[in-house]
MOPAC internal coordinates of N, CA, C and O (Angstrom, degrees):
PM7 1SCF
backbone

  N    0.0000 0     0.00 0     0.00 0    0    0    0
  C    1.4633 1     0.00 0     0.00 0    1    0    0
  C    1.5345 1   108.52 1     0.00 0    2    1    0
  O    1.2310 1   120.96 1   -39.74 1    3    2    1
  N    1.2652 1   115.77 1   140.26 1    3    2    1
  C    1.4805 1   123.77 1   178.95 1    5    3    2
  C    1.5056 1   108.81 1   -72.58 1    6    5    3
  O    1.2310 1   121.37 1   -46.74 1    7    6    5
  N    1.3401 1   114.99 1   133.26 1    7    6    5
  C    1.4790 1   120.25 1   174.20 1    9    7    6
  C    1.5079 1   108.78 1  -128.79 1   10    9    7
  O    1.2310 1   121.22 1   -49.57 1   11   10    9
  N    1.3253 1   115.27 1   130.43 1   11   10    9
  C    1.4496 1   119.48 1  -174.65 1   13   11   10
  C    1.5250 1   110.11 1  -150.09 1   14   13   11
  O    1.2310 1   119.35 1   -40.03 1   15   14   13
  N    1.2800 1   118.85 1   139.97 1   15   14   13
  C    1.4553 1   123.85 1   174.32 1   17   15   14
  C    1.5320 1   106.18 1  -123.53 1   18   17   15
  O    1.2310 1   121.06 1   -55.51 1   19   18   17
  N    1.3473 1   115.58 1   124.49 1   19   18   17
  C    1.4362 1   123.88 1   176.10 1   21   19   18
  C    1.5186 1   108.52 1  -107.53 1   22   21   19
  O    1.2310 1   121.07 1   -55.11 1   23   22   21
  N    1.3288 1   115.55 1   124.89 1   23   22   21
  C    1.4692 1   119.61 1   178.76 1   25   23   22
  C    1.4952 1   109.13 1  -114.32 1   26   25   23
  O    1.2310 1   120.05 1   -66.37 1   27   26   25
  N    1.3266 1   117.50 1   113.63 1   27   26   25
  C    1.4785 1   122.08 1  -178.22 1   29   27   26
  C    1.5446 1   109.41 1   -98.43 1   30   29   27
  O    1.2310 1   122.42 1   -48.67 1   31   30   29
  N    1.2837 1   112.96 1   131.33 1   31   30   29
  C    1.4973 1   118.59 1   179.40 1   33   31   30
  C    1.5110 1   111.64 1  -115.15 1   34   33   31
  O    1.2310 1   120.56 1  -146.58 1   35   34   33
  N    1.3327 1   116.54 1    33.42 1   35   34   33
  C    1.4399 1   121.11 1   178.18 1   37   35   34
  C    1.5601 1   109.65 1    67.74 1   38   37   35
  O    1.2310 1   120.68 1    41.92 1   39   38   37
  N    1.3508 1   116.31 1  -138.08 1   39   38   37
  C    1.4443 1   120.23 1  -177.21 1   41   39   38
  C    1.5687 1   113.44 1   -64.61 1   42   41   39
  O    1.2310 1   120.76 1   161.57 1   43   42   41
  N    1.3427 1   116.15 1   -18.43 1   43   42   41
  C    1.4556 1   120.75 1  -178.67 1   45   43   42
  C    1.5517 1   110.22 1   -70.61 1   46   45   43
  O    1.2310 1   120.49 1   157.53 1   47   46   45
  N    1.3045 1   116.67 1   -22.47 1   47   46   45
  C    1.5082 1   118.70 1   176.88 1   49   47   46
  C    1.5420 1   110.92 1   124.74 1   50   49   47
  O    1.2310 1   123.32 1     6.43 1   51   50   49
  N    1.3104 1   111.23 1  -173.57 1   51   50   49
  C    1.4457 1   120.87 1  -174.76 1   53   51   50
  C    1.5831 1   108.45 1  -132.30 1   54   53   51
  O    1.2310 1   121.40 1   -35.90 1   55   54   53
  N    1.3031 1   114.94 1   144.10 1   55   54   53
  C    1.4621 1   122.94 1   175.60 1   57   55   54
  C    1.4933 1   107.14 1  -119.15 1   58   57   55
  O    1.2310 1   120.26 1   -48.69 1   59   58   57
  N    1.3514 1   117.12 1   131.31 1   59   58   57
  C    1.4633 1   122.76 1   176.80 1   61   59   58
  C    1.4942 1   108.72 1  -115.49 1   62   61   59
  O    1.2310 1   121.28 1   -51.49 1   63   62   61
  N    1.3225 1   115.16 1   128.51 1   63   62   61
  C    1.4715 1   121.51 1   176.83 1   65   63   62
  C    1.5281 1   108.39 1  -115.54 1   66   65   63
  O    1.2310 1   120.11 1   -74.59 1   67   66   65
  N    1.2882 1   117.40 1   105.41 1   67   66   65
  C    1.4551 1   122.76 1   179.62 1   69   67   66
  C    1.5499 1   107.87 1   -99.90 1   70   69   67
  O    1.2310 1   120.41 1   -52.59 1   71   70   69
  N    1.3053 1   116.81 1   127.41 1   71   70   69
  C    1.4413 1   120.66 1  -179.55 1   73   71   70
  C    1.5009 1   111.14 1   -90.91 1   74   73   71
  O    1.2310 1   119.43 1   -35.60 1   75   74   73
  N    1.3027 1   118.70 1   144.40 1   75   74   73
  C    1.4814 1   121.92 1   179.71 1   77   75   74
  C    1.5252 1   112.12 1   -58.36 1   78   77   75
  O    1.2310 1   121.35 1   -43.88 1   79   78   77
  N    1.3094 1   115.03 1   136.12 1   79   78   77
  C    1.4628 1   119.78 1   177.13 1   81   79   78
  C    1.5073 1   110.86 1   -61.57 1   82   81   79
  O    1.2310 1   120.79 1   -39.67 1   83   82   81
  N    1.3347 1   116.10 1   140.33 1   83   82   81
  C    1.4244 1   121.36 1   177.81 1   85   83   82
  C    1.5052 1   115.18 1    81.98 1   86   85   83
  O    1.2310 1   119.81 1   176.34 1   87   86   85
  N    1.3157 1   117.97 1    -3.66 1   87   86   85
  C    1.4496 1   120.59 1   177.63 1   89   87   86
  C    1.5093 1   110.54 1   -68.89 1   90   89   87
  O    1.2310 1   119.49 1   -38.37 1   91   90   89
  N    1.3125 1   118.59 1   141.63 1   91   90   89
  C    1.4491 1   123.11 1  -177.34 1   93   91   90
  C    1.5385 1   107.84 1   -68.78 1   94   93   91
  O    1.2310 1   121.43 1   -38.47 1   95   94   93
  N    1.3184 1   114.87 1   141.53 1   95   94   93
  C    1.4652 1   122.90 1   177.57 1   97   95   94
  C    1.5424 1   109.12 1   -71.89 1   98   97   95
  O    1.2310 1   120.49 1   -29.06 1   99   98   97
  N    1.2887 1   116.68 1   150.94 1   99   98   97
  C    1.4366 1   121.20 1   168.16 1  101   99   98
  C    1.5363 1   106.37 1   -77.18 1  102  101   99
  O    1.2310 1   120.84 1   -34.93 1  103  102  101
  N    1.3409 1   116.01 1   145.07 1  103  102  101
  C    1.4923 1   117.28 1   173.01 1  105  103  102
  C    1.5362 1   108.74 1   -66.18 1  106  105  103
  O    1.2310 1   119.50 1   -30.67 1  107  106  105
  N    1.3027 1   118.57 1   149.33 1  107  106  105
  C    1.4449 1   122.32 1  -175.03 1  109  107  106
  C    1.5291 1   111.44 1   -59.88 1  110  109  107
  O    1.2310 1   119.07 1   142.46 1  111  110  109
  N    1.3332 1   119.38 1   -37.54 1  111  110  109
  C    1.4628 1   119.37 1   179.13 1  113  111  110
  C    1.5067 1   112.42 1   -66.84 1  114  113  111
  O    1.2310 1   119.49 1   145.84 1  115  114  113
  N    1.3356 1   118.57 1   -34.16 1  115  114  113
  C    1.4787 1   120.67 1   176.01 1  117  115  114
  C    1.5291 1   109.98 1   -68.69 1  118  117  115
  O    1.2310 1   120.47 1   142.33 1  119  118  117
  N    1.3226 1   116.71 1   -37.67 1  119  118  117
  C    1.4592 1   119.28 1   177.43 1  121  119  118
  C    1.4965 1   113.22 1   -64.75 1  122  121  119
  O    1.2310 1   120.67 1   135.23 1  123  122  121
  N    1.3239 1   116.33 1   -44.77 1  123  122  121
  C    1.4612 1   119.72 1   178.39 1  125  123  122
  C    1.5332 1   111.94 1   -63.84 1  126  125  123
  O    1.2310 1   121.69 1   141.66 1  127  126  125
  N    1.3616 1   114.38 1   -38.34 1  127  126  125
  C    1.4799 1   118.29 1   177.06 1  129  127  126
  C    1.4913 1   111.93 1   -63.54 1  130  129  127
  O    1.2310 1   120.17 1   138.22 1  131  130  129
  N    1.3389 1   117.28 1   -41.78 1  131  130  129
  C    1.4948 1   121.73 1   178.17 1  133  131  130
  C    1.5211 1   108.41 1   -61.05 1  134  133  131
  O    1.2310 1   118.48 1   132.13 1  135  134  133
  N    1.3385 1   120.51 1   -47.87 1  135  134  133
  C    1.4449 1   122.89 1   179.64 1  137  135  134
  C    1.5180 1   110.45 1   -62.09 1  138  137  135
  O    1.2310 1   120.28 1   136.50 1  139  138  137
  N    1.3342 1   117.07 1   -43.50 1  139  138  137
  C    1.4852 1   120.53 1   178.13 1  141  139  138
  C    1.5232 1   111.99 1   -58.35 1  142  141  139
  O    1.2310 1   121.60 1   133.88 1  143  142  141
  N    1.3470 1   114.54 1   -46.12 1  143  142  141
  C    1.4932 1   118.00 1  -179.53 1  145  143  142
  C    1.5205 1   112.25 1   -63.46 1  146  145  143
  O    1.2310 1   120.93 1   139.20 1  147  146  145
  N    1.3470 1   115.82 1   -40.80 1  147  146  145
  C    1.4893 1   118.33 1   179.58 1  149  147  146
  C    1.5518 1   109.42 1   -68.09 1  150  149  147
  O    1.2310 1   120.78 1   140.91 1  151  150  149
  N    1.3087 1   116.10 1   -39.09 1  151  150  149
  C    1.4652 1   120.52 1   178.85 1  153  151  150
  C    1.5389 1   111.26 1   -56.53 1  154  153  151
  O    1.2310 1   121.04 1   135.35 1  155  154  153
  N    1.3070 1   115.61 1   -44.65 1  155  154  153
  C    1.4626 1   120.73 1  -179.06 1  157  155  154
  C    1.5262 1   110.05 1   -71.91 1  158  157  155
  O    1.2310 1   121.24 1   130.82 1  159  158  157
  N    1.3588 1   115.23 1   -49.18 1  159  158  157
  C    1.4377 1   122.45 1  -178.17 1  161  159  158
  C    1.5408 1   112.84 1   -56.66 1  162  161  159
  O    1.2310 1   120.60 1   141.01 1  163  162  161
  N    1.3219 1   116.45 1   -38.99 1  163  162  161
  C    1.4402 1   121.99 1  -176.17 1  165  163  162
  C    1.5770 1   111.53 1   -89.87 1  166  165  163
  O    1.2310 1   121.75 1  -178.10 1  167  166  165
  N    1.3006 1   114.25 1     1.90 1  167  166  165
  C    1.5213 1   121.88 1   177.90 1  169  167  166
  C    1.5284 1   110.00 1    56.63 1  170  169  167
  O    1.2310 1   121.46 1  -132.67 1  171  170  169
  N    1.3525 1   114.82 1    47.33 1  171  170  169
  C    1.4857 1   119.46 1   177.57 1  173  171  170
  C    1.5443 1   109.70 1   -73.79 1  174  173  171
  O    1.2310 1   122.10 1   -24.25 1  175  174  173
  N    1.3070 1   113.59 1   155.75 1  175  174  173
  C    1.4380 1   119.59 1   178.00 1  177  175  174
  C    1.5198 1   110.12 1  -111.15 1  178  177  175
  O    1.2310 1   119.00 1   -35.31 1  179  178  177
  N    1.3509 1   119.51 1   144.69 1  179  178  177
  C    1.4893 1   119.40 1   175.25 1  181  179  178
  C    1.4925 1   109.76 1   -58.25 1  182  181  179
  O    1.2310 1   120.76 1   -35.63 1  183  182  181
  N    1.3566 1   116.16 1   144.37 1  183  182  181
  C    1.4511 1   122.91 1   179.90 1  185  183  182
  C    1.4957 1   112.08 1   -81.07 1  186  185  183
  O    1.2310 1   119.15 1   158.71 1  187  186  185
  N    1.3610 1   119.23 1   -21.29 1  187  186  185
  C    1.4247 1   123.44 1  -175.92 1  189  187  186
  C    1.5682 1   109.06 1  -102.74 1  190  189  187
  O    1.2310 1   122.35 1   -38.36 1  191  190  189
  N    1.3459 1   113.10 1   141.64 1  191  190  189
  C    1.4500 1   117.06 1   177.78 1  193  191  190
  C    1.5525 1   113.23 1   -63.26 1  194  193  191
  O    1.2310 1   120.22 1   155.60 1  195  194  193
  N    1.2972 1   117.19 1   -24.40 1  195  194  193
  C    1.4434 1   122.16 1   179.49 1  197  195  194
  C    1.5111 1   111.94 1   -71.85 1  198  197  195
  O    1.2310 1   120.43 1   159.48 1  199  198  197
  N    1.3722 1   116.78 1   -20.52 1  199  198  197
  C    1.4258 1   121.21 1  -178.15 1  201  199  198
  C    1.5035 1   111.75 1    88.59 1  202  201  199
  O    1.2310 1   119.97 1   173.11 1  203  202  201
  N    1.3307 1   117.66 1    -6.89 1  203  202  201
  C    1.4866 1   120.54 1   178.14 1  205  203  202
  C    1.5329 1   109.02 1   -66.73 1  206  205  203
  O    1.2310 1   120.79 1   -44.82 1  207  206  205
  N    1.3389 1   116.10 1   135.18 1  207  206  205
  C    1.4417 1   122.03 1  -170.38 1  209  207  206
  C    1.5155 1   109.27 1  -122.55 1  210  209  207
  O    1.2310 1   120.10 1   -74.83 1  211  210  209
  N    1.3439 1   117.42 1   105.17 1  211  210  209
  C    1.4464 1   120.51 1   174.83 1  213  211  210
  C    1.5060 1   111.98 1   -88.01 1  214  213  211
  O    1.2310 1   120.43 1   -18.30 1  215  214  213
  N    1.3370 1   116.78 1   161.70 1  215  214  213
  C    1.4716 1   120.00 1   179.09 1  217  215  214
  C    1.5256 1   110.66 1   -56.89 1  218  217  215
  O    1.2310 1   119.88 1   139.42 1  219  218  217
  N    1.3229 1   117.84 1   -40.58 1  219  218  217
  C    1.4724 1   120.58 1   178.05 1  221  219  218
  C    1.4892 1   112.57 1   -61.41 1  222  221  219
  O    1.2310 1   120.47 1   142.66 1  223  222  221
  N    1.3498 1   116.72 1   -37.34 1  223  222  221
  C    1.4726 1   120.38 1   176.45 1  225  223  222
  C    1.4993 1   112.40 1   -64.26 1  226  225  223
  O    1.2310 1   120.33 1   141.10 1  227  226  225
  N    1.3370 1   116.97 1   -38.90 1  227  226  225
  C    1.4417 1   120.03 1   175.74 1  229  227  226
  C    1.5035 1   114.17 1   -65.75 1  230  229  227
  O    1.2310 1   121.47 1   141.09 1  231  230  229
  N    1.3497 1   114.79 1   -38.91 1  231  230  229
  C    1.4767 1   120.71 1   177.40 1  233  231  230
  C    1.5589 1   110.39 1   -61.40 1  234  233  231
  O    1.2310 1   121.62 1   136.02 1  235  234  233
  N    1.3212 1   114.51 1   -43.98 1  235  234  233
  C    1.4977 1   118.98 1   178.85 1  237  235  234
  C    1.5065 1   112.00 1   -67.61 1  238  237  235
  O    1.2310 1   120.12 1   133.46 1  239  238  237
  N    1.3422 1   117.38 1   -46.54 1  239  238  237
  C    1.4413 1   119.79 1  -177.24 1  241  239  238
  C    1.5042 1   114.16 1   -65.78 1  242  241  239
  O    1.2310 1   120.72 1   141.58 1  243  242  241
  N    1.3231 1   116.23 1   -38.42 1  243  242  241
  C    1.4781 1   120.08 1   178.20 1  245  243  242
  C    1.5366 1   109.91 1   -67.88 1  246  245  243
  O    1.2310 1   119.01 1   138.12 1  247  246  245
  N    1.3160 1   119.49 1   -41.88 1  247  246  245
  C    1.4372 1   122.55 1   176.98 1  249  247  246
  C    1.5030 1   112.24 1   -58.79 1  250  249  247
  O    1.2310 1   121.64 1   135.62 1  251  250  249
  N    1.3690 1   114.46 1   -44.38 1  251  250  249
  C    1.4441 1   118.94 1  -178.75 1  253  251  250
  C    1.5065 1   110.01 1   -65.73 1  254  253  251
  O    1.2310 1   120.11 1   138.53 1  255  254  253
  N    1.3319 1   117.40 1   -41.47 1  255  254  253
  C    1.4859 1   121.76 1  -178.40 1  257  255  254
  C    1.5130 1   111.56 1   -67.52 1  258  257  255
  O    1.2310 1   120.46 1   142.92 1  259  258  257
  N    1.3271 1   116.72 1   -37.08 1  259  258  257
  C    1.4658 1   119.99 1  -179.89 1  261  259  258
  C    1.5208 1   110.16 1   -71.81 1  262  261  259
  O    1.2310 1   120.53 1   138.39 1  263  262  261
  N    1.2938 1   116.59 1   -41.61 1  263  262  261
  C    1.4637 1   120.80 1   178.46 1  265  263  262
  C    1.5128 1   113.03 1    80.85 1  266  265  263
  O    1.2310 1   121.75 1   -21.43 1  267  266  265
  N    1.3667 1   114.25 1   158.57 1  267  266  265
  C    1.4524 1   119.97 1  -177.45 1  269  267  266
  C    1.5229 1   111.54 1   -60.15 1  270  269  267
  O    1.2310 1   120.56 1   130.88 1  271  270  269
  N    1.3275 1   116.54 1   -49.12 1  271  270  269
  C    1.4944 1   120.79 1  -174.11 1  273  271  270
  C    1.5534 1   110.19 1   -58.53 1  274  273  271
  O    1.2310 1   119.92 1   134.10 1  275  274  273
  N    1.3021 1   117.76 1   -45.90 1  275  274  273
  C    1.4964 1   117.91 1  -178.43 1  277  275  274
  C    1.4934 1   111.54 1   -68.98 1  278  277  275
  O    1.2310 1   119.37 1   137.52 1  279  278  277
  N    1.3187 1   118.80 1   -42.48 1  279  278  277
  C    1.4515 1   119.48 1   177.82 1  281  279  278
  C    1.5474 1   112.25 1   -63.91 1  282  281  279
  O    1.2310 1   119.96 1   143.12 1  283  282  281
  N    1.2800 1   117.69 1   -36.88 1  283  282  281
  C    1.4768 1   122.19 1   178.38 1  285  283  282
  C    1.5155 1   110.57 1   -68.29 1  286  285  283
  O    1.2310 1   120.18 1   139.34 1  287  286  285
  N    1.3234 1   117.26 1   -40.66 1  287  286  285
  C    1.4851 1   121.80 1  -174.07 1  289  287  286
  C    1.5151 1   115.50 1   -78.15 1  290  289  287
  O    1.2310 1   120.69 1   149.92 1  291  290  289
  N    1.2954 1   116.28 1   -30.08 1  291  290  289
  C    1.4964 1   120.97 1  -170.73 1  293  291  290
  C    1.5235 1   109.29 1  -109.63 1  294  293  291
  O    1.2310 1   120.87 1   -85.34 1  295  294  293
  N    1.3158 1   115.94 1    94.66 1  295  294  293
  C    1.4447 1   123.17 1  -176.99 1  297  295  294
  C    1.5259 1   113.87 1   -59.50 1  298  297  295
  O    1.2310 1   120.43 1   140.51 1  299  298  297
  N    1.3534 1   116.78 1   -39.49 1  299  298  297
  C    1.4559 1   119.64 1   178.86 1  301  299  298
  C    1.5160 1   111.16 1   -66.91 1  302  301  299
  O    1.2310 1   119.74 1   136.65 1  303  302  301
  N    1.3226 1   118.11 1   -43.35 1  303  302  301
  C    1.4438 1   123.70 1   178.03 1  305  303  302
  C    1.5572 1   109.76 1   -62.58 1  306  305  303
  O    1.2310 1   120.99 1   133.57 1  307  306  305
  N    1.3011 1   115.72 1   -46.43 1  307  306  305
  C    1.4603 1   119.76 1   177.30 1  309  307  306
  C    1.5180 1   112.55 1   -57.05 1  310  309  307
  O    1.2310 1   120.14 1   137.07 1  311  310  309
  N    1.2936 1   117.34 1   -42.93 1  311  310  309
  C    1.4636 1   122.23 1   179.10 1  313  311  310
  C    1.5325 1   113.11 1   -66.33 1  314  313  311
  O    1.2310 1   121.26 1   138.05 1  315  314  313
  N    1.3542 1   115.19 1   -41.95 1  315  314  313
  C    1.4731 1   121.73 1   178.24 1  317  315  314
  C    1.5409 1   108.41 1   -64.67 1  318  317  315
  O    1.2310 1   119.96 1   137.62 1  319  318  317
  N    1.3133 1   117.68 1   -42.38 1  319  318  317
  C    1.4871 1   120.41 1  -178.93 1  321  319  318
  C    1.5419 1   107.35 1   -63.21 1  322  321  319
  O    1.2310 1   119.83 1   134.18 1  323  322  321
  N    1.2907 1   117.93 1   -45.82 1  323  322  321
  C    1.4756 1   120.71 1   179.39 1  325  323  322
  C    1.5221 1   112.25 1   -61.74 1  326  325  323
  O    1.2310 1   120.09 1   137.05 1  327  326  325
  N    1.3260 1   117.43 1   -42.95 1  327  326  325
  C    1.4708 1   121.69 1   179.38 1  329  327  326
  C    1.5239 1   108.79 1   -62.51 1  330  329  327
  O    1.2310 1   120.31 1   134.69 1  331  330  329
  N    1.3160 1   117.02 1   -45.31 1  331  330  329
  C    1.4577 1   122.48 1  -178.77 1  333  331  330
  C    1.5570 1   111.29 1   -62.28 1  334  333  331
  O    1.2310 1   121.95 1   134.23 1  335  334  333
  N    1.3665 1   113.87 1   -45.77 1  335  334  333
  C    1.4742 1   118.75 1  -179.43 1  337  335  334
  C    1.4892 1   111.36 1   -63.21 1  338  337  335
  O    1.2310 1   119.35 1   128.36 1  339  338  337
  N    1.3131 1   118.84 1   -51.64 1  339  338  337
  C    1.4748 1   120.76 1  -176.03 1  341  339  338
  C    1.5297 1   111.19 1   -63.50 1  342  341  339
  O    1.2310 1   120.15 1   142.28 1  343  342  341
  N    1.3399 1   117.32 1   -37.72 1  343  342  341
  C    1.4554 1   119.29 1  -179.41 1  345  343  342
  C    1.5047 1   112.18 1   -76.20 1  346  345  343
  O    1.2310 1   119.33 1   138.36 1  347  346  345
  N    1.3572 1   118.89 1   -41.64 1  347  346  345
  C    1.4777 1   119.10 1  -179.81 1  349  347  346
  C    1.4823 1   113.29 1   -66.67 1  350  349  347
  O    1.2310 1   120.52 1   144.18 1  351  350  349
  N    1.3323 1   116.61 1   -35.82 1  351  350  349
  C    1.4640 1   121.19 1  -179.45 1  353  351  350
  C    1.5506 1   113.24 1   -91.56 1  354  353  351
  O    1.2310 1   120.88 1   168.29 1  355  354  353
  N    1.3265 1   115.92 1   -11.71 1  355  354  353
  C    1.4806 1   118.09 1   175.55 1  357  355  354
  C    1.5208 1   112.49 1    70.42 1  358  357  355
  O    1.2310 1   120.67 1  -152.51 1  359  358  357
  N    1.3412 1   116.32 1    27.49 1  359  358  357
  C    1.5145 1   121.26 1  -178.00 1  361  359  358
  C    1.5071 1   109.69 1  -131.90 1  362  361  359
  O    1.2310 1   120.17 1   -43.62 1  363  362  361
  N    1.3539 1   117.28 1   136.38 1  363  362  361
  C    1.4892 1   119.61 1  -179.29 1  365  363  362
  C    1.5358 1   113.58 1   -76.49 1  366  365  363
  O    1.2310 1   120.04 1   151.31 1  367  366  365
  N    1.3040 1   117.53 1   -28.69 1  367  366  365
  C    1.4678 1   120.87 1  -178.60 1  369  367  366
  C    1.5232 1   108.37 1  -122.47 1  370  369  367
  O    1.2310 1   121.27 1   -60.09 1  371  370  369
  N    1.3310 1   115.19 1   119.91 1  371  370  369
  C    1.4334 1   118.96 1  -177.73 1  373  371  370
  C    1.5177 1   110.66 1  -134.58 1  374  373  371
  O    1.2310 1   120.53 1   -41.79 1  375  374  373
  N    1.3299 1   116.59 1   138.21 1  375  374  373
  C    1.4708 1   121.16 1   175.97 1  377  375  374
  C    1.5141 1   106.25 1  -117.74 1  378  377  375
  O    1.2310 1   122.17 1   -53.57 1  379  378  377
  N    1.3276 1   113.45 1   126.43 1  379  378  377
  C    1.4708 1   121.56 1  -179.88 1  381  379  378
  C    1.5142 1   107.51 1  -113.39 1  382  381  379
  O    1.2310 1   120.53 1   -64.95 1  383  382  381
  N    1.3102 1   116.58 1   115.05 1  383  382  381
  C    1.4750 1   122.28 1  -177.73 1  385  383  382
  C    1.5625 1   105.79 1  -107.86 1  386  385  383
  O    1.2310 1   121.46 1   -78.69 1  387  386  385
  N    1.3097 1   114.82 1   101.31 1  387  386  385
  C    1.4646 1   122.29 1  -175.34 1  389  387  386
  C    1.5107 1   110.31 1   -62.88 1  390  389  387
  O    1.2310 1   120.53 1   131.76 1  391  390  389
  N    1.3528 1   116.58 1   -48.24 1  391  390  389
  C    1.5058 1   118.53 1  -177.76 1  393  391  390
  C    1.4989 1   112.42 1   -64.98 1  394  393  391
  O    1.2310 1   119.51 1   141.68 1  395  394  393
  N    1.3233 1   118.54 1   -38.32 1  395  394  393
  C    1.4750 1   118.01 1  -179.69 1  397  395  394
  C    1.5249 1   113.64 1   -86.92 1  398  397  395
  O    1.2310 1   120.08 1   176.26 1  399  398  397
  N    1.3281 1   117.46 1    -3.74 1  399  398  397
  C    1.4429 1   123.54 1  -177.18 1  401  399  398
  C    1.5791 1   110.34 1    56.57 1  402  401  399
  O    1.2310 1   121.09 1  -129.92 1  403  402  401
  N    1.3152 1   115.52 1    50.08 1  403  402  401
  C    1.4359 1   121.84 1  -176.53 1  405  403  402
  C    1.4728 1   112.72 1  -131.76 1  406  405  403
  O    1.2310 1   121.48 1   -40.15 1  407  406  405
  N    1.3158 1   114.77 1   139.85 1  407  406  405
  C    1.5229 1   122.38 1   172.06 1  409  407  406
  C    1.5023 1   104.69 1  -120.62 1  410  409  407
  O    1.2310 1   121.19 1   -56.24 1  411  410  409
  N    1.3314 1   115.32 1   123.76 1  411  410  409
  C    1.4766 1   120.32 1   179.22 1  413  411  410
  C    1.5124 1   109.66 1  -128.17 1  414  413  411
  O    1.2310 1   121.22 1   -22.81 1  415  414  413
  N    1.3597 1   115.28 1   157.19 1  415  414  413
  C    1.4384 1   123.25 1  -176.89 1  417  415  414
  C    1.5265 1   111.68 1  -114.10 1  418  417  415
  O    1.2310 1   120.10 1   180.00 1  419  418  417

């Protein structure tokens, strides 16, 4: 099954991370842990005033903190981000729109 994460940064451009076909999925708990670790490491802030943090919020915040240039330049990081996103959200095709603060499937 095809797995792909597209991260749109508005006028700055778009980064597409396509995962190799047949590659084993990350377990959901590993994916959530990876996103949690990047969220803390990159000093991301919760998107909601309540402080409640959904997986989609982490996906958006981490993408914004990493930025287009870093995701584009670092193939290993781009792949890990895509693996974490698809596993944490349980969807093979995900679009992350950083400017619109939207995650769609």
